[in-house]
Structure formats: C-alpha cells, structure tokens
N, C-alpha and C positions, 0 to 999 in steps of 0.2 A: 513496818514502814507506814507512816501516816500519809495516806494518799490524798486526803483532803488538804493537809498543810502543804504537801509537795506540789499539788496541782494549782495552788493559788499563786505560785511564784513562777516567773519566766527567767531565762538566763540574764544575769546582770542586775536583777532587782536588788539583791543583797548588797552588791558592790556599790550601786548608786546610793542606797540608803546610808552606807558607811561613809561615802564621800560627803553627804550632806552633814553628818555628825562631825567629821574632822574639820570642816570649813564652815563655821557659823556665819549667818547672814550679817551683812554690814549694819552698823548702828543706824537708827532711824534718822535720816537726813532732815526730816521735817522738825524733829524735836530740837536739833542743834540750832536751827534758825528761827525758833518760835518767837524770840524777843525782838527780832529785827524785821520780820515779815508780817504785814497785816493779815488779819484773820481771813479776809475774803481771798487774798492772794494765796495764802497757804492752802485753803480749801481747793482752789483751782489746780494748784500743783499736785495735790493728792489725787484728784480725779484723772489727771493726765497720765499718772504713773500708777494706776491701780494694779495691784499684784495679779499676775496671771498664773493659774495652776500649772505646774510642770507636769510633763507626761509621767514622770516617776511617781507623782502623787496620785495618779488615777488608779482606782481599784481594778486590777487586771481581770479578775474573775467577772466583775460586772461588765467590763468591756467585751470580753469574749462571749458572755451570755447574750449580748445585744447584737453582735454582728450577724448579718444574714447568711454568711457562709457557714458550712458545717465544720466544726472544730472538735477534735478528739485528742487526748493526750494519753500516751501509753508509756509504760516504764519497765525497764529491765529486759533481760534477754528473752524472756517469754512474753514480753509485750502485754503486761497486765494493764487494764484500763484504769487510768487515774482520773479522767475527766471527759465529759462530753457536754457541749453547750446546748442551749435551748433549740437552736436550728437543727442540730443533729437529732435531738429527741423528736422534734416535730416531723422530721423526714422518716425516721426509722423506728420511733418509739423509745420508751424508757430502756436504758441499757444498764446492767449491773456493774458497779465499780469493783475493782480488785480482782476481776476474773481475766484470764487470758483472752486476747483479741479473737482467737479462733472460736471461742465459745460465746464471748460477750458481744462481739461485732461480726457476726457471720457474713454480713454484706461485704465487708472488706476482704474476707477470705474468698468469696465468690468472684470478686473483681481482680483477684490475683495480686493483692497488695502486700501480703505477708512477706514474700521474698524481698520486696522493696524496703520494708521496715527493717529487715535484717541487714540489708545493704547500708542503709542510712546509719544504723546504730554502729555498724562495724567500721565504716569509713569516716564517719563524722561529717559527711557532706550531704547537702540537700539533694533530693531527687524529685522529679515531676512525672506524673503519669497523665497523659492528655486524653480528654474526652472518652471516658468509659461510661457505659450505660449501666446504672445501678438497678437493683431489684425493684425499686419504686418507679421505674420507667423513665427516670430523668437521667441526664448525662452530666457527669462531673469531671473536672480536672483536679487531680489530687496532687498536692505538694507536701512532701514529708521533710521536716526540718529537724535536725538533732538538737536536743536541749540537755543541759547538764545542771546538776544541783549537788555540789560536793563531789563525792565519789559515785553518785548515782548517774545513770544515763537513761534518756528516754527519747521519744519521737513525738513531735507535734504534727498531727495530720490536719491539713487545711484543704477543704474541698469547696471549689467554686462551681456553682450551677451554670453549665454552658449548654443547657438543653436547646435554647433558641438558636445558638450558633451551630450546634450539631445538626439540628433539623434543617437549617438553611443550607448547610454544607451538603447534607444528604439530598435535598431537593436539587441543588446545583449538579451533584453527581448524577442524579437520575435524569436530569435534563440533558447532560452531556452524553450519557449512555443512549438516550433516545435519539439524539441527533446523530450519534455515531452509527447506531443501528439503521437509521434512515439512510445515511450515506452509504453504508455497506450494502444495504438492499438495493439502492439505486445503482451502485457500482456493479454489483453482480448481475442485475437485470439488463444492464447495458452491454455486458460482455456476451460473447457467443454462448448460447446455452448448449450447443452441440457443435463441435468443430466439423467443418467440411473435410472429407477425406478424399483427396485426389487419387486417381488411378496409380500414379507413379510414385507417390510419396506416402509415408506413414508419419502422422503428426500427433503430438500431444502437447498440452499446455496446462499451466497451473497459475492460480492467482491466490496470494496470501495477503490479506489486509494487515495493516499495522496493529500492534497490540492495543489494549484498552486505553493506554495513556497517549496513544498517537491517533490523530485524526486521519480519516481515510483519504488517500490521495487520488490521483487521476491516471493510474496505470491501465493500459488496455492492450489487447492483442486481437488479431483477426486472421482468418484464412479465407481467401476468395478465389473460387475457380473461375478462370477467365475464358475457358473454352479452348478448343484446339489442343488440349492436353496441358495448357499452361496454368500456373497457380501463382497468385499474389499472396505474400505473407507480410503482415504488418505488426509492429509493436511500437508503443509510444508511452509517454509519460507527461501529463499536464502538471506544470509546477503549481504548488499550492496544496491545500488540504480542504476536506469537508465536502458538503453537498455541491458547492459551486464548482470545484475542480471536477467532481464526477459528472456534473451536467455538461461542462465544456468538453470533457472526454467523450461523452455520448454524441455530441454534435460533430466532433471531429471524426469519430468512428463512422457515423452515418455518411459524412461527406466523403470519406475514403472509399466506402463501398460504391457510392454514386460515381465518383471519378474513375474508379477501377473499371466500370463498364465502358468507359471510353477507350480502354486498352492502350493507354499512353505509356511511354517509357517512365521509369521510376522518378527521374529528376523533374519531369513535367508534372507528375502527380504532386510532388512536394511544392512546386511553384504555386499550384492552385491552392493547396492547403495553407501555404504561408499567408496568402492574401485573405483567406477565409478566417484564419486564426486571429488576425488583427481586427477583423470586423466583429467577430464574436465578443472579444474582450481585449482591448488594447493593453490592459495591465497584466495579462497572463500570457505566458509563452509555453510551448510544449516541444519536447524532443520526439523524434520519430524516425523509424527505419521502414522503408517500403522496398520490398524485394520481389522479384519475379523469377520463378523457376520454369524453364523450358526443357522438357526431357530430351528434345532433339539436340540441344546445345551442350548439355552436361555442365551447365554453369548456373550460378545464382547472380543475377544482375540486380543491383540495389542502388539506392541513394539514401543518404543519412542527413538528417537535420539535427545536428548537435547530439546525436544519440551515441550510445556505447557500441563498440565494434562487434560485428558478427564473428562468432567463433565456428570454425569448421574442422572436424576431425575426419581424416581420410581413412580408407580401409586398413591402412597399416598402423593407425593410432597416432599419427603426427597431427598436431593441432595448428591450424593457420588462423592468424588474427587479421581480419579485413579492416584495416585502419582507414584507408583512403578510398574515395574522397569523402570529406565530412564538412557540411556547411553549418551555419548558425541555426539555432532553434527556430521553430515555426512562430510567426508573429512578430519577428524582428524586421522583416522586409528588406528590400534593397539588395538581395543576394541571388545570384544565378546558381542554382544547384546543378550538380553533375552526377552522372551515373558511373558506377564502377562494377566490377564483377569479381567473383571468387569461384574457383572450381568446386563443383558438387557432383562428383562422379558416383559410379555404382559403389554401394557400401559406405558412403559418406554420411556423416551426421552434422547438422548445423544447429546452433543455439542462438536465439535472439532473447534478450533479457533486459530488465530495467535496473536502475542503479541500486535499488534496495537489496539486490542479490550480492553486490560486490563492494558497496561503499560502507565504510566503517569510520567512526569518529576518530579512532586512534590509529588509523592505517591509511596509507596513501592509496588512491584509487587504482593506480597501476598494479600495486601489490594485490589488491582484491581481484583484478582481472587475471593476473598471473596465477593466483590460487585457483580460479575457476578453470583456467586452461589445464592445470595439472589434474583437477578433478574430472574434467571432460576426457582427458587422455586415458583415464582408467575406467570410465563409465561405459559399460556395455549393456546390451539388452534392448528391450523395446523402447520406443520414445517415452512412454510413461515412466518406465523404470529409470531411464536416464534422467528424466525431469526430476523425479523424486530424489535421486542420489545427489544431484547438483544442489538442490535446495537443502538437503541435510548437511552436505559437506560445507556449505556456506554458513552453517549455524543458524539458520532461520527457524525461529520457534514462534509459538502463539503470541508471545509478548514482544516480538520484534518491533523496532521503532520506526519502520518504514514499510510501505507497500512493496510487494515483490510480484513480478509477472515474468514467466519463463515460457518460451515457445521452442519446442524441440521438433526438428523434422529430419527424417531419414530417407535416403534414396537407396532402397534395399538392393542388394546384389541378388539377382535372380538366376537360379541354376535349375537344371533338371526339367521336369514337366512344367514348372512355373514359368520358365523362360520361354516356352513355346507360346504362352499367352500374350507375350509382348514382342511384337515384331515391327520392323521398319523397312520401307522400300521407297526409293526416290528415283526420279527420271528427270534429266536435264532436257529442256525443250528449247530449240534454237529458233522456233517460229517457222512460218511457211505453211503451205497447204498440207504438208505431211504431218504436222504437229498434232492435230486433233486425232487422226487415225492411230498414230503411235501411242498417244495417251490412252485411248480406249483399249487398245490391245494390251498395253502394259497393265492397266488397272484390272482387266479381265483375268490376265494370267496370274497376277499377284493374289487376287481374291479367290481364285480357284485353288491356288496352292495353300491358302490359309483355310480352306475347307469351309467356307461360308455357305449357308443355305442359298439356294438359287434365287430366292426373292431378294435377299440382302445383297447378293452378288450383282443382280441386275440394277438395283437401286444405286449401289456404289459406283458401277460403271457409268450410269447416267449422270450422277452428280459430278464425277471426275470430268466427263465430257463437257458438261455445261460450264464448269469452272474454268477449264482450259479454253473453251471457246470465248468466254467473257474476257479472259486475259489476252487472248490473241487479238480481240477486237479493240479493247480499250487500254491494254498495257503495252509495255515495251520490254525487249529482252534485257537481261537474261531471265528465263522463266524456268520454274521447277515444279514438278508434280510430286507430292510426298503422300504416301499412305502409311498409316500407323494404326496398329491394333493394340488394345490393352485387354485386360480380363473383363472389361465392361463395355467397351465401345470401339467403333471404327471411326477414325479421323482421316479426312481427306483435305489436303491443303495445297493451294497453288500460289506461288510467289512470282512477282515480276518487278520490273524496274520503275514502274509508274506509281506515284504516291497518291493518286486520286482514288478515294475509297468509294466502292459501289454502294448503292442504296436500293432498297426494294421499292418498286413503284408499280402502279397499275398500267399495263400496256393496253393501248387502244387497238381496235381491230386492224387499223391500217398501219400500225407501227411495225417496223422491221426489227426492232431491238427492245430490250426491257423485259424479256421473258425468262432469260437464263437464271437470274437470281431468284425470281419468283418461283421457278420450278424447284430449285435447290431448297428454298425455304419451305416449300410444301412437302417434299418427300423426306427431308432430314429432320432429326430431332431438334437440332438447333444449328445456327450458322452465325458467322461474324466476320469482321475484317479488322485489320490494324496496319499501321505504318511500321515498317521495319527500320532498325537503327541505321543501316547503311544507305537508306533511301529506297523507295519502293513500298510495296504493300504485300500483305498476305491475306488471302480469302480462304476460309475454311468452313467445313460443315462436319457434323457428327451424326452417327447412327448408333443407337443402343443395340447391343447384342441380345439375342434371344435369352430369356430367363434371367435378365438383369434389370435393375432399377437405377434411375439416375440419382 
C-alpha cells in the first residue's frame, strides 16, 4: 500500500475529478463577443467574472498541513499511520508512518482512543470524544471520521485544542464545589451539634445534604427542653438552595428557640414565625412543624405550616398519619394556624421528616409517604437505628438530589426497676384554708415513699407549699398539685384556672406578698410558668436528683 499516495486524497476527490473531466467548461464567452464589444468594456467584463478556484482544486495535503488542529490519518484494521499534519508533529513530535497506531501514536492509546477507532471503522459512522487531557498537558476534543478509498478503509482523526474551555470549566466546577462546601459547612454549623435528650424521650436525628450536583437546601431540626418535663420538637425546610437558604434557616431556628422560651402553644409559635419569615425575606417561604410532648398527657400536640404529616407507630406496630390541621407555609401571612394532637403513648415512635425523604420526580408524594409508613411499621430498635433504616429504605444515597432531615423520637415502655424511677402523683385542690396543709401533707408523704434524701424532701415540700399558696392567693379553682419524678429530676407543678402568669420580683420589707416565687426560684434548679390550652396556667419548678447532671 502506498501510504503517501493514499493519504493525499480524501473521500470524493477522485469522483469530483472525474466529474470535471466528463463535463468540460463552457466556451469562452468573451471570445464569442470580441467583434461587437469594445476592448475597454470587454476588459471590465473579464474583471467582474474572474475565475475563482474551486475547493476541489485546492491541494488537500497542503490544507491539512496548515490547519491549527491536530490531524492524523490511519488505515486498515490495525490502524497503520498514513499521515500526521504539522500541528500534530509540533504537539507530539515526529511520528513514523506505516506503523500501527499503538506503536506510532502512543498518546492516542493513553487517551483510550483505539476502541473508538475500531468502532468508527466497523460502523462507518463518525464518533467524538470530548475534552480529554493529552500527555502534553493540553486538552483536546477528538472527532474520528471514516474515510474510504476503493476497497480500503481508514479513519481521519481530527483533534481540536479545547484547553482554555476545559480550564474555564474546571475553574467553574471548583468555584461551585467551594460554594457548596461553604453552604454545607454553614448548614451543619447551624444545626444542633448535640441533641438534647429529655428524661422521658429517646431522640435521634440525621441530616443528609444533596449530592454534588445539587445545591444545599435549608432543612433543619431541633429539640428544645421546655422545663416541667415538656419537650418541643421542630423540623422545617426553607425553600431554595445555597448559602442564602442556609442563612434563612439559621435565623428561623434561632427564632424558634427564642419563642419556645415563651412556652406558647404550637400554633402561636407558628404565628410568630410566619411574621418573622416575611420580614427576613419576602421572596422565600418555609415549611415547619412545631410539636410539644408532655409526659403527663401522653400526646404530641403540634401545629404544621405546610409541612409533611407526622407519622406515629404505636407499640403494636400500627402507623398513624397526623394529617390535620395544616396551614400554609411560613412567610405567606394572613393565616391563623391551629394546633392538633396525636397519641404518643408508652412504646410509641414518632417520625418528623422533610420532603427529600419521600419526594421523587417519578412518584406521587402520597406514594412516597405511604412507602415511609410501611418502612416505619417494620423498623424497630433504638431511635438512631430506626432513623438509619428509614433513610436506607427511601433510597437516599450520597448523590441524592435533595436535602434530607429526619427526627425520630421514642417514648420508651418502662418496666421492672426502670419503671420505679418514673413516678407520678397528683392531688386535686378545691381551695379554702385546708388546701395548703393538705398540699404539704400530700407532698411529704409522696416524697417519703419515693425515698428521697431528707434535704431534697424538705426542699420539695417547701416548694410545693409556696406554689400552692401562690395559687390560692392569685389563682382560681380548679387547682391541682402534681409531683413527678424521673431518673434525673423531681418536678413539682401547680395548675389553676387563672391565666395571669406570675413573675419574680424583689419584695420590699413592708410587702406582704411577692416572696413565694422568689423562694421557689432560689431553692429550685429552675422554674417557669405557662398558660394551659383550656384556660388557666401552670407554675412549675425542678430539682436535680443527687448524682445527676442537667
């Protein structure tokens, strides 16, 4: 095979040459009219129609030698090199002709181009390999085109230098990675670094940012101990992506913790958050669930602002979906939220989650929630184990296209010696002069039966006496004294029908009142008050048990 002769021709060159031979050019029009057209006019006509060289007349090899792109021509099933142009030689050096590509052009072998050459030769169709970095440090896009010459077949390799584009794309990817890492770092720093663990609940949570192709969102969760044995649980999702969504999430989470200290019902917390969300950014909205667990009630009281329903599995494995009531997302304004409740008895497990866990592009949202219900029905173990199983069952991986936040809480069933550490006792008080002595006698008897040390016994009786006296003086019937012990603290609470909340103040020497709350605040670890849903208030205080930490 004469590689020099073969490489100098491209497909169609011979056919076009034959066409020119079969169809000679038309006679010279100027000669036919020479006798009737003045010389000057004939010269002007010739200038206007000067012959233009056809593409077929251009020397192919000369053209290929001058193009800045890299060109190589290989022939036959073993891809023997027939031609390389000057740009190719300048990039990779002189290459021997007539040798197989694997030996003569090792750089193409390193780039994995040999299988592509086989494909092109076999199929007769061009193929392109985009932006591959060659041994010379530059990036090229390779286009392989089949060429034919009689019965022979070959491949024309055309490589375009795209180094500038590749470097610009890499800089853009690096910038996006940096921004994403910043958003993830901000997001994680704004989430709880360690969840609070209430006495009566066991809680675990997980946060999974979206994959590398997805910007970080504004999912968050929180656990807030309210005192008196009550716990607030929050989960939310700020619409949008990136640092801005994470920053708005951080502001809302901080606001929730501040509002939680007011110990308001869940729907009132959402009302406050709704106004704040509109002030932070009128163009962004957020969904949120705020729930409160009271161990004395055995229920989870909650309010939802456009968020997904809470799921609760009871001790028998039955899963309940808490659908109502649900209001619009935070930041929309003009809506009065309402509170609902769902049972959370002994042995029950509740799950709060964001849409990344159940929402799929090819699946209805209700189907995703139903799948989560089925997974929860069979998920047993500690809250962390349940959390991990739910995430796995939903198919959440490192390259998931959305953020995922999951909060799992369990109200454990306590039996045996563990149950002795959790006790309740309550006394209804009708008022009158006998109420205070009855309260003191009741508190003393209960604390004695719970085998508290004498010092803690005396402090508990004193606190119960002062809280009851304060309720008798400033409250209205019905009144109730409740004592509760956990494995870590003693809680004393008095409720009455008046909704005026007490406050601690400095009592002057001549004052006859104002000392009861001051005494309780001094002797107890912490104290607080709140309005009760049916009207009235509850005033409580806590004492840490010996050898425990708050």
